[in-house]
N, C-alpha and C positions, 0 to 999 in steps of 0.2 A: 504494498501502499504508501504511496507517494504520499508523505505527510501534508498536509493544508498548511496552510504558512498566514496564514487567517484565523482569526479568532472564532471557530462558530461554535453554540446551542443546543442540544436535546432535551428540548422535554420530554419530559415524563411523571406522568399521576400514578402515584402505589393505588392500592387499594379500594381499587373496579368490582363494588359486588353487589346483589341487585336492595341492599337495607342502607346505600350510601346517601351523603346528603346530596339530595336531589335537587333542591333553589339552587344553592352554589352548583354544582356544577351546571345545568339549565346554562349559567351566565356563561362559568368555564365557555363552554361545547360554543356558546355567539363567539366569541373570542376568535376559539381555532376555528373555526368552518372564515366565520368571516377575512384571517389572513391563509387561510390556503394551510392551514401547517400539520402537516402530521407530529400529530404525541407517541410518544410507547406509553402505549397503556398496561397497567399492571395489576392485571385479571383472575380474583378464590373466585378456583370452579368449585369451591364446597364450603357455604363463610361460615366459620361454630365460632367467630373472634365475636364476644358480646358489645366489643369496643366500637367497633366495626357495622355495628349496629346503628345506625343512625335517622333513616325514614323508614319510613312503611316498604318493607319488596317490591320493586315494582314486575309486577307483572312479564314486559314484555318483553325483560330485563336482556337476555340472550338475543333477542329482536336489535339490540339495543347492539349489542357487540356485533353481532355479526352486519350491520349498516357502517359503524368505523370499520369494518376491514372490508368493508369496501369503496372507504373512505382510501383505501391506504392507508387506513394507521394502523399501525404496529400494534400486533397483540404479545402480553410476553406472561407465561407460565409463571405467578406469586405463587408460588404452595400450594400446598392442597385447599387447607377450613382456616389457614394464619391462627391456626393455635400453637403455643410455648409449647413444646413440651418436655426441652433439656434446659438446662444450664451451660450449654455452650459456647461460647463465641462463635466456634467454627474456624474459618482462614481468614476476614477479612469483617468482620467486625468488632466493636468492641465490646457491646453490650451482652452477657453471660447469658441468654434463650432464645431460642428456637424450637423451628419445625423440626430440621431434622438434623444436623452438624450433630451426630453422635449418637446416634442412633444407627443403628446394622445395616449394613448396605437392603440388605432383603425388602426388610421397617422401611428406608426406602425408597428403594422399591417399587416397593405396591403403590407407596403413596404418588407418586409420582406418578401411576400407572391408570390411579382411578381416576385422578386429578384431570390427563389426557383421556381420561374414556369420556367423559365429561366434553370438553371441549371437541371431537371427532363426533359423540352423538350430538351438539351444536353446533358445526359445521362454522369453526374453529378450529387454522389454525397458524401453529406457533412452533420460533425457533431461538427464541427467546427466553432465556431464565429469569429471574424476580424474586433472591424470597426474604421469605417475610423477616423482618429487620436481616439481609441483606448475607444471616447466620447460615449457616453449609460450610459444608467439609469434602475432603478434597474423596468419599465416597459418592459423592452426591454428582461432583463432576465426572467421577468416576461412567455413571450412569446415565447422564445425561443425553449421552450419545448414542444410547439402544434408545432413545424416545423422539430423536430423530432436531436434539435442541443442541445446537451445535458459537451460542449466544450468550455469553452470560456480562448481566450489568451492572455491576461491582465496582470498588474499589478508586482510589488517590494513585491518579496518574494524569500524566497529559490525553497522550495518543493511544485510541487500540493496540492491542500485541493476540496475536497468539500465544495461548500457554504449550510448554514440550506434550500436552496431551492430545495437540490439533482443537485448541477451542477458541476458540474468540472473544477475548472483552471488550468491551468497554468500558471505563470509566463512570464512576458517578459521585464528581466533587461540591457540585452547586447545590440547595437550598429555595434560591436565593438569587433572580438574578444580578449577576454583577462582572465591573470592567477585571477583563484577561486576557492575559496575553499568548498568542498566536496556539490552536489544541482544539481537542474535542471538548467542551466542556457542555455534561450530566445535572441541566435544570430538575432535581428530586421534588415535588408539591405532594399532599394531605392534604386535597380540598376537605376530608371529614372534618375538620378542627378546623378550617376557618370561619373566622370572625365573619359575619355582617360588609364591612371595610376592606374587605380583602377584594375581591372581584374586582374592585377601581383602583385598587393595587395593581393588579397581576393585570389588567389593560394598563396600567401608564407605567409599568415595564416593556409588556408589548412594544408597548408605539417607542420604548426607545433602542429596547435589544433585537426587535423583529426583526431585522436586513441580514440581523447573522442567526438568527435557527435552520436548521439542516432536522430532512430525516434520517433515522437509519440507515436508509435504504441506503440516502447520497455516502451516507460516511463508509459503509460497507462498499457500494457498487465504486468505488476509487480502485479497490482491486481486493488483493491478500495482507493484510497486514501483517506486517518485520512479525517473526517470531524472537523474542524477548528477555534469556533468561531470567537478567535481572531485571525484567518489566516485574515475571513473575517471581523472584525471592521478596521485591519491596512491596508487593499488592499484599502478599503472605504477612506481612506486618504493618499490619492498618495505624496503629500510634506512628510507627518510628514513621509511615507515608502520609498521613493523615498529616502530621506539624510540616513535616519538604512543604505539601503542598499548600497548607496556611502558610506557608512561611512567605511561599513563591509568592502569592494574593498578598499578602503586606509590601513586599517590596513594588511590585507592580504600581500597587494602587498609591509608593510612595512619590515613584517617580513620575508625577499632572495626573496618569488615569483617573479624574473622576471619580467618585467610588459614590453610592447614593445607597446603602443598604436595607433591604423591602422589611415592611413591620409585619411580623407574619402573628396571628394569635395562639402559631405552634411552638410554642415556649426550644419546645426538642426537635421541629423542624428546622427553626433558623438558624442551628449548628451547625457548622460543618463537621455533623458529630453522628452516627445514629443513635 
């Protein structure tokens, strides 16, 4: 893959499920459609997390997901039930809670199988993995190709790379738009926790940064990213890689790039930290 010499932003929205915050999502979706953005949507196949039960379930949920897919939006497998069952951070997360990390491979395989079985039943295809809480382990990575998943959205680094297991890793470093150096920067939103004013802030940020928003396909279509053992080593040491990314962004701001921080109602999501 030829590395971009410009700053590119990917939009990612987590915790897409039938009981999500539909009022806020309606405003977000209007912006996405108007700007012709193609975001990355992390869809929970069988949500059982009470924390994601914000609104009444949408009876036409899967119709909506298919409509997003038809628009060219990327649908990612966001775990299975979004239930944290172990106290393991896995490979790239900081917090010690996971739906997958620390479980036997056969248990993980069954979760993946059942999640993708729901996707297949609903005519949803996915090649992208987004773990709840970004927590998964080497067993998860080894299993994903069995199910046709070859892309992982996770980690603090600047450019996509291929790990020794031949999985393409696309970084996810930000929780709000901000000036950044050349690279691919994924901005991850948790709209279920947004307040009433947050959609307006999102629109303002899109007005400022929208010219640099690209789709995942645009990033991957540049060709195969390089295999980089250094990136693989760094990615699996999240405290170090997070510190380096934070430091680089601070230096970038000090060099004269104006910074306007997004005031997000989700205090956990506004930090460069999961």
